[in-house]
C-alpha positions as a printed Julia matrix, in Angstrom:
385×3 Matrix{Float64}:
  0.04    0.27   -0.4
  2.68    2.28    1.07
  4.55    1.36   -1.8
  1.55    1.99   -4.33
  0.86    5.34   -2.99
  4.57    6.43   -2.77
  4.26    5.4    -6.81
  1.25    7.67   -7.27
  2.71   10.62   -5.73
  5.91   10.71   -7.68
  3.74   10.48  -11.11
  1.35   13.31  -10.2
  4.41   15.51   -9.34
  6.31   15.04  -12.22
  2.7    16.02  -13.84
  2.28   19.18  -12.27
  6.09   20.33  -12.8
  6.69   21.99  -15.61
  9.15   20.14  -17.87
 11.17   21.27  -21.02
  9.45   18.67  -23.35
  7.46   21.75  -24.98
  9.69   23.34  -25.79
 10.88   20.16  -28.31
  7.87   21.93  -30.36
 10.53   24.61  -31.63
 13.36   23.74  -34.46
 15.93   25.71  -35.91
 17.46   25.68  -39.07
 20.6    27.42  -40.3
 21.12   28.31  -43.74
 24.89   27.26  -43.48
 26.69   24.95  -41.0
 29.91   26.29  -42.29
 30.99   29.89  -43.37
 34.29   31.37  -44.28
 34.89   35.01  -43.07
 37.5    37.48  -43.82
 39.52   39.43  -41.34
 37.58   42.63  -40.76
 34.82   41.53  -43.3
 31.54   40.3   -42.2
 29.12   37.12  -43.26
 25.6    36.61  -42.36
 23.73   33.51  -41.78
 20.13   33.22  -41.55
 18.94   31.1   -38.28
 15.16   30.13  -38.6
 13.05   29.16  -35.92
  9.59   27.44  -36.63
  7.29   25.54  -34.29
  5.01   26.51  -31.25
  6.35   28.23  -28.17
  4.81   27.48  -25.16
  7.03   28.82  -23.02
  9.65   31.21  -23.14
 12.98   30.27  -24.89
 16.56   32.04  -24.3
 19.06   31.21  -26.99
 22.63   32.02  -26.29
 25.82   31.75  -29.33
 28.89   30.98  -27.74
 32.18   31.03  -29.69
 34.69   28.04  -29.06
 37.74   30.39  -29.79
 37.88   33.82  -28.19
 39.16   36.98  -30.23
 38.46   35.34  -33.74
 35.35   36.61  -34.32
 32.31   39.08  -33.67
 29.03   38.1   -33.52
 26.23   40.48  -33.82
 24.34   39.37  -31.05
 25.24   36.86  -28.87
 21.45   36.19  -27.18
 18.01   35.29  -28.55
 14.93   35.92  -26.85
 11.7    33.78  -28.02
  8.44   34.86  -25.61
  5.96   32.14  -25.12
  3.1    32.85  -27.87
  1.15   29.42  -27.58
  0.64   30.18  -31.69
  2.91   28.63  -34.33
  6.42   30.64  -35.18
  8.38   31.34  -38.56
 10.71   33.6   -37.18
 14.09   34.35  -39.44
 17.53   36.0   -36.86
 19.88   37.11  -39.25
 23.16   36.97  -37.59
 26.07   38.47  -38.68
 29.78   37.35  -38.33
 32.69   39.62  -38.16
 36.32   38.21  -39.1
 38.47   39.54  -36.27
 41.95   37.14  -36.57
 42.2    34.44  -38.4
 41.67   30.65  -37.23
 38.77   28.19  -36.77
 36.23   27.63  -34.67
 32.88   26.42  -34.01
 29.93   29.01  -32.67
 27.54   26.51  -30.22
 24.04   27.22  -30.0
 22.66   26.35  -26.48
 19.26   27.29  -25.1
 17.08   27.76  -21.71
 15.43   25.99  -20.94
 17.32   23.01  -22.28
 15.88   21.73  -25.89
 16.88   18.34  -27.45
 16.47   20.24  -31.14
 19.06   22.58  -30.39
 21.18   20.17  -28.97
 23.42   19.69  -32.2
 22.74   23.09  -34.14
 26.41   24.59  -34.5
 27.94   26.56  -37.03
 31.48   26.3   -38.35
 33.57   29.29  -38.87
 36.77   30.01  -40.91
 38.08   32.75  -40.58
 40.69   33.78  -43.56
 43.38   36.35  -43.74
 43.02   36.75  -47.58
 39.99   36.4   -50.32
 43.11   36.09  -53.06
 44.78   32.9   -51.02
 41.06   31.81  -50.57
 40.24   31.72  -54.19
 44.16   30.21  -55.16
 43.7    27.85  -53.11
 40.77   26.6   -54.55
 42.52   26.8   -57.87
 45.04   24.36  -56.5
 42.52   21.98  -55.39
 41.21   21.32  -59.0
 44.68   21.48  -60.56
 46.06   18.65  -58.22
 42.34   16.93  -58.6
 42.75   16.81  -62.53
 46.63   16.22  -62.44
 46.09   13.13  -60.53
 43.26   11.76  -62.15
 45.18   12.16  -65.67
 47.96   10.44  -63.92
 46.93    6.8   -64.9
 46.64    7.69  -68.71
 50.04    8.0   -69.9
 50.98    4.12  -68.45
 47.47    2.99  -70.23
 48.57    4.73  -73.83
 51.97    3.75  -73.55
 51.07    0.27  -72.9
 48.61    0.5   -76.02
 51.29    2.11  -78.0
 53.63   -0.53  -77.5
 50.96   -3.49  -77.1
 53.48   -4.71  -74.28
 53.28   -3.86  -70.57
 56.49   -5.26  -70.13
 58.62   -3.21  -67.59
 55.22   -1.59  -65.54
 55.81   -3.92  -62.3
 52.72   -6.21  -61.45
 53.36   -6.02  -57.85
 52.88   -1.97  -58.29
 49.47   -2.65  -60.17
 48.29   -5.04  -57.56
 48.82   -2.8   -54.38
 47.36    0.31  -56.51
 44.03   -2.03  -57.36
 43.57   -2.84  -54.13
 44.32    0.61  -52.56
 41.49    2.31  -55.06
 39.09   -0.18  -53.77
 39.62    0.27  -50.56
 39.74    4.33  -50.46
 36.59    3.79  -52.78
 34.65    1.78  -50.25
 35.62    4.34  -47.81
 34.37    7.39  -49.44
 31.12    5.4   -50.71
 30.21    4.16  -47.65
 31.04    7.29  -45.51
 28.78    9.69  -48.36
 25.76    7.21  -49.23
 25.76    5.03  -46.84
 22.77    6.58  -44.41
 23.88    4.39  -41.61
 27.59    4.84  -41.22
 26.81    8.63  -41.73
 25.05    8.38  -38.84
 27.48    6.53  -36.8
 29.79    9.19  -38.03
 27.52   12.42  -36.86
 26.65   10.74  -33.25
 30.34    9.86  -32.54
 31.46   13.8   -33.61
 28.14   15.6   -33.24
 29.85   18.94  -34.37
 31.7    17.81  -37.17
 31.05   17.46  -41.05
 31.06   15.04  -43.4
 35.18   14.81  -44.74
 33.82   13.1   -47.77
 32.79   15.01  -50.67
 31.39   13.98  -54.38
 34.74   15.04  -55.89
 36.4    12.25  -53.54
 34.45    9.61  -54.61
 34.38   10.52  -58.25
 38.18   10.52  -57.72
 38.55    7.08  -56.19
 35.95    5.26  -58.34
 37.69    6.41  -61.61
 41.3     5.52  -60.14
 39.69    2.19  -59.45
 38.77    1.88  -63.02
 41.49    2.8   -64.6
 43.9     0.41  -62.51
 41.08   -2.02  -63.65
 42.18   -1.39  -67.07
 45.14   -1.28  -67.23
 45.11   -4.88  -65.2
 43.48   -6.09  -68.46
 45.81   -4.73  -70.41
 48.13   -6.53  -68.4
 46.22   -9.63  -69.7
 46.15   -8.92  -73.29
 49.38   -7.7   -74.29
 52.81   -8.8   -74.02
 53.92   -9.18  -70.57
 56.77  -11.63  -71.27
 57.36  -13.67  -67.98
 56.24  -10.86  -65.64
 53.74  -11.83  -62.47
 53.2   -10.85  -59.17
 55.83  -11.85  -56.61
 55.25  -14.05  -53.85
 56.41  -11.48  -51.14
 53.18   -9.42  -52.63
 50.9   -12.27  -53.14
 51.58  -12.42  -49.19
 51.16   -9.21  -48.08
 47.9    -8.8   -50.32
 46.58  -12.06  -48.42
 47.45  -10.98  -45.13
 45.17   -7.41  -46.52
 42.72   -9.74  -47.5
 42.79  -11.58  -44.08
 42.38   -8.43  -42.45
 39.56   -7.29  -44.2
 37.57  -10.54  -44.13
 37.8   -10.51  -40.65
 36.81   -6.88  -40.07
 33.87   -7.19  -42.41
 32.51  -10.3   -40.36
 32.92   -8.56  -37.31
 31.17   -5.64  -38.81
 28.65   -8.06  -40.32
 27.64   -9.33  -36.61
 27.45   -5.99  -35.27
 30.83   -6.6   -33.06
 32.41   -3.66  -34.88
 30.87   -0.65  -36.03
 30.94   -0.05  -39.85
 32.43    3.37  -39.84
 35.44    1.91  -37.71
 35.61   -1.31  -40.17
 35.76    1.79  -42.81
 38.57    3.73  -40.96
 40.48    0.15  -40.66
 40.17    0.08  -44.91
 41.6     4.16  -45.22
 44.88    2.93  -42.64
 45.36   -0.29  -45.27
 45.09    2.14  -47.73
 47.68    4.41  -46.25
 50.17    1.52  -45.71
 49.66    0.5   -49.27
 50.64    4.28  -50.36
 53.59    3.76  -48.38
 55.21    0.25  -50.03
 53.21    0.84  -53.7
 56.3     2.52  -55.4
 59.3     0.44  -54.07
 58.75   -2.74  -56.45
 58.44   -0.62  -59.25
 62.01    1.17  -58.14
 63.64   -2.13  -57.43
 62.1    -3.55  -60.83
 63.89   -0.6   -62.54
 66.61   -0.68  -60.78
 67.24   -4.71  -61.85
 66.36   -4.45  -65.41
 68.91   -0.93  -65.79
 65.78    0.58  -67.2
 62.88    1.98  -67.38
 61.27    1.48  -70.44
 57.54    0.55  -70.29
 57.03    2.38  -66.85
 55.43    6.09  -68.29
 57.76    8.69  -66.96
 54.1    10.93  -67.79
 52.6     8.93  -64.91
 55.07   10.66  -62.43
 55.24   14.04  -63.97
 51.29   14.53  -63.46
 51.57   12.61  -59.94
 54.7    15.25  -58.86
 52.55   18.02  -59.89
 49.56   16.73  -57.97
 51.42   16.37  -54.97
 53.1    19.72  -55.24
 49.57   21.33  -55.86
 47.94   19.3   -52.46
 50.97   20.85  -50.36
 51.19   24.0   -51.73
 47.19   24.41  -51.05
 47.51   22.95  -47.28
 50.23   25.59  -46.67
 48.6    28.19  -48.25
 45.33   27.23  -46.09
 47.59   27.05  -43.1
 48.88   30.45  -43.76
 45.24   31.81  -44.5
 44.04   30.15  -41.53
 46.38   30.42  -38.88
 46.09   26.98  -38.47
 49.63   25.16  -38.74
 48.82   22.65  -36.36
 46.42   20.73  -38.84
 49.95   20.21  -40.59
 52.37   19.58  -38.38
 49.71   18.62  -35.38
 48.59   15.85  -37.52
 51.22   15.38  -40.46
 49.98   11.83  -42.21
 48.29   13.59  -45.28
 51.47   16.08  -45.2
 53.92   13.37  -44.63
 51.95   11.49  -47.23
 52.34   13.77  -49.95
 56.31   14.79  -49.23
 56.85   10.91  -49.61
 55.4    10.51  -52.66
 56.68   13.35  -54.1
 60.43   12.29  -52.93
 60.09    8.66  -54.79
 58.7    10.29  -57.96
 61.82   12.68  -57.77
 63.84    9.29  -57.79
 62.02    7.41  -60.92
 62.83   11.11  -62.61
 66.46   10.5   -61.3
 66.38    6.5   -62.75
 64.84    7.68  -66.17
 66.63   10.84  -66.89
 70.19    9.7   -65.41
 70.77    6.31  -64.25
 68.81    4.3   -66.83
 68.45    7.15  -69.73
 68.18    5.66  -73.14
 69.16    7.98  -76.34
 66.15    6.82  -78.17
 62.69    5.34  -76.57
 61.91    2.18  -78.2
 57.65    1.39  -78.9
 58.27   -2.07  -78.63
 61.31   -4.21  -77.1
 62.09   -8.2   -76.02
 63.38   -7.66  -72.97
 65.03  -10.62  -72.76
 66.92   -9.12  -69.39
 63.61   -9.0   -67.68
 62.3   -12.73  -68.88
 65.78  -14.09  -67.19
 65.41  -12.3   -64.16
 61.92  -13.61  -63.43
 63.37  -17.34  -64.39
 66.24  -17.08  -62.08
 63.82  -15.89  -59.08
 60.77  -18.47  -60.23
């Protein structure tokens, strides 16, 4: 009897005490969740709030870092009207100092509909650098996308793939496949995208449509090159035992992770992240077999130097863009605090320079041949087998 009375009293109190549930009848919408503003200039963002206000609501804008921006208003008050609201508030953001920050939107009383509403602000020093960075981004995108074609054209003209290392091509195919899976999964799979936003509620999807198109194009180009390796003359070239062992290890790792994800032991987002780590590992090792093969043959014939020039151009433009953005946004931590992308770019450029030295200095040939009978390679591969 006492227990029943206690439960009844508790329910009565909960029904009488006002809660923030009525506030959930209001929904916010920002015209943009990410803006760029120049120092000493302003950019406007529209905050739309619609629904029914059953009680008064105080909205506060909190800057993640001080002295970077100046807001036209830090608070908005919505009175209780008990009627439909469709209000728009123009928030002006003035750049003070270069940097990156989030503007968090909170409410009193707390409303769950405002919980994940935020504005990412990038304060830049110069609009000229912004446009130059955009141009560099498109240049390295085009250069890297085109870097697959010189090898394809060279194979077609020679009707031979002698000189192209099959280990390098195999690593490229697997790396492109994993990179494509990562990009497509994070951009087009709602389940994985929701996992990402639950883990990073103030984050933006890092994958864009051009990332998907680039990785998908790379996969198609490398697969087409693999078909050329089946059709055209290849002497006795094959994937080495070492490369097969490494690829088998990658296959076992990805298969194991896939099983864990299928049985909900691991999040799909983590599965994609591990795939991206394998892709990074492949980027570190994929050039080595081709460099060793050129050394053994004492020749770079069959290995298109055009691919290297386009790759090094893309890498230089990519690093220049990172440096310009770091200067323009005063965000050097993004480079030296997380050196993965910057380090991989430099690593690839170093290998490209080495290939250029091999082609023009170590194994320079006076007259390029469109077709050759590479007996030295046959002998090396026969001895190796």
